[in-house]
C-alpha positions as CSV (number, residue, x, y, z in Angstrom):
1,X,4.0,31.9,-16.6
2,X,0.3,31.3,-15.7
3,X,1.1,32.1,-12.0
4,X,2.6,35.4,-13.0
5,X,-0.4,36.3,-15.1
6,X,1.7,36.2,-18.3
7,X,-0.5,33.6,-20.1
8,X,-4.2,32.7,-19.9
9,X,-5.7,29.5,-18.6
10,X,-6.9,28.7,-22.2
11,X,-3.4,29.1,-23.6
12,X,-1.9,26.9,-20.8
13,X,-4.5,24.2,-21.5
14,X,-3.1,23.8,-25.0
15,X,0.5,24.9,-24.6
16,X,1.4,22.7,-21.6
17,X,1.4,19.7,-23.9
18,X,1.8,21.3,-27.3
19,X,5.3,22.5,-26.4
20,X,6.7,19.1,-25.4
21,X,5.1,17.5,-28.4
22,X,6.7,20.0,-30.7
23,X,10.0,19.4,-28.9
24,X,9.9,15.7,-30.0
25,X,8.8,16.5,-33.5
26,X,5.0,16.3,-33.2
27,X,3.2,19.5,-34.2
28,X,-0.5,18.7,-33.5
29,X,-2.6,21.1,-31.5
30,X,-5.6,18.7,-31.5
31,X,-3.4,16.0,-29.9
32,X,-2.1,18.5,-27.3
33,X,-5.7,19.4,-26.4
34,X,-6.7,15.7,-26.1
35,X,-3.7,14.9,-23.9
36,X,-4.5,18.0,-21.8
37,X,-8.1,16.9,-21.3
38,X,-7.0,13.4,-20.3
39,X,-4.4,14.9,-17.9
40,X,-7.1,17.0,-16.2
41,X,-9.3,13.9,-15.9
42,X,-6.6,11.7,-14.4
43,X,-4.8,14.2,-12.2
44,X,-7.6,14.7,-9.6
45,X,-7.9,10.9,-9.2
46,X,-4.5,10.6,-7.6
47,X,-4.8,10.0,-3.9
48,X,-1.3,9.8,-2.6
49,X,-0.4,12.5,-0.1
50,X,3.0,13.5,1.1
51,X,4.2,11.6,4.2
52,X,2.5,12.8,7.4
53,X,0.1,15.2,5.6
54,X,-3.0,13.4,7.0
55,X,-1.5,13.4,10.6
56,X,-0.8,17.1,10.3
57,X,-4.3,17.9,9.1
58,X,-5.7,15.7,11.9
59,X,-3.9,17.8,14.4
60,X,-4.6,21.2,12.8
61,X,-8.2,20.8,11.8
62,X,-9.8,20.7,15.3
63,X,-7.6,23.6,16.5
64,X,-7.5,26.0,13.6
65,X,-9.6,27.0,10.6
66,X,-7.8,25.8,7.4
67,X,-8.1,27.3,4.0
68,X,-6.5,26.3,0.7
69,X,-5.3,29.1,-1.6
70,X,-4.5,27.8,-5.1
71,X,-3.9,29.0,-8.6
72,X,-5.3,25.6,-9.7
73,X,-8.3,25.2,-11.9
74,X,-11.8,25.0,-10.4
75,X,-12.6,21.9,-12.4
76,X,-9.6,20.0,-10.9
77,X,-9.1,21.3,-7.4
78,X,-12.3,20.1,-5.7
79,X,-12.0,16.7,-7.4
80,X,-8.4,16.4,-6.1
81,X,-9.5,17.2,-2.5
82,X,-12.4,14.6,-2.7
83,X,-10.2,11.9,-4.2
84,X,-7.6,12.4,-1.5
85,X,-10.4,12.4,1.1
86,X,-9.2,15.7,2.6
87,X,-11.9,18.1,1.6
88,X,-13.6,18.1,5.0
89,X,-10.5,19.6,6.7
90,X,-10.9,22.9,5.0
91,X,-13.3,25.7,5.8
92,X,-12.7,27.4,2.4
93,X,-10.9,26.7,-0.9
94,X,-9.9,30.0,-2.5
95,X,-9.1,29.6,-6.1
96,X,-7.5,32.3,-8.3
97,X,-10.4,32.2,-10.7
98,X,-12.9,33.0,-8.0
99,X,-10.7,35.6,-6.3
100,X,-9.9,37.2,-9.7
101,X,-6.2,37.3,-8.7
102,X,-3.3,34.8,-8.9
103,X,-0.8,34.1,-6.2
104,X,1.5,35.9,-5.4
105,X,-0.9,38.9,-5.8
106,X,-1.8,40.0,-2.3
107,X,-5.5,40.3,-3.4
108,X,-6.0,36.5,-3.3
109,X,-4.7,36.4,0.3
110,X,-6.9,39.3,1.3
111,X,-9.8,37.6,-0.3
112,X,-9.1,34.5,1.8
113,X,-8.7,36.6,5.0
114,X,-12.1,38.2,4.3
115,X,-13.8,34.8,3.7
116,X,-12.4,33.6,7.1
117,X,-13.1,36.8,9.0
118,X,-9.4,36.8,9.9
119,X,-6.7,39.3,10.3
120,X,-3.3,38.9,8.6
121,X,-1.7,39.2,12.1
122,X,-3.5,36.1,13.3
123,X,-2.9,34.0,10.1
124,X,0.0,31.8,8.9
125,X,0.6,30.6,5.3
126,X,2.2,27.2,4.8
127,X,3.3,26.9,1.2
128,X,5.6,25.0,-1.1
129,X,6.2,27.7,-3.7
130,X,8.5,30.4,-2.5
131,X,7.5,32.8,-5.2
132,X,3.7,32.3,-5.1
133,X,3.0,31.3,-1.5
134,X,5.8,32.9,0.6
135,X,6.2,36.2,-1.2
136,X,2.5,36.5,-1.8
137,X,1.7,36.0,1.9
138,X,4.5,38.4,2.9
139,X,3.1,41.0,0.6
140,X,-0.3,40.6,2.3
141,X,1.3,40.9,5.8
142,X,0.8,37.3,6.6
143,X,3.5,35.2,8.4
144,X,4.8,32.3,6.3
145,X,6.3,28.8,6.6
146,X,8.1,27.5,3.6
147,X,7.6,23.8,3.0
148,X,10.3,22.5,0.7
149,X,9.1,19.1,-0.4
150,X,12.7,18.2,-1.6
151,X,13.6,18.1,2.1
152,X,10.6,16.2,3.5
């Protein structure tokens, strides 16, 4: 719902844990916020990458400019990249908050193209969300590769 612009970041920060708590019989917004805060502290410290991600980045980085486009929160995304020791591979990190548009809105992709001084015709999007990444890139005229982690 956040990716579709149907709810705000602030709503998500509470609701993502309030909803499951209510489901198990605990109606406590304060607890939901505390769990959410802890989640956002712990999440970016995880360093495990999918198999061969580092090898792919090692190959791509010297040959192509790489940019991340994410609907993730600013306070989490940079920490995640640093924790996983992959921040140096990327020329830019385009976050929806900075671009003022959420994937799949083509404006976030156009923002990334502008940052890179690139044309859609010379760019490719590799994404693991068909709706956000693939449809969004297609709407912006960018070729796409769908990475389905269930088949990795």
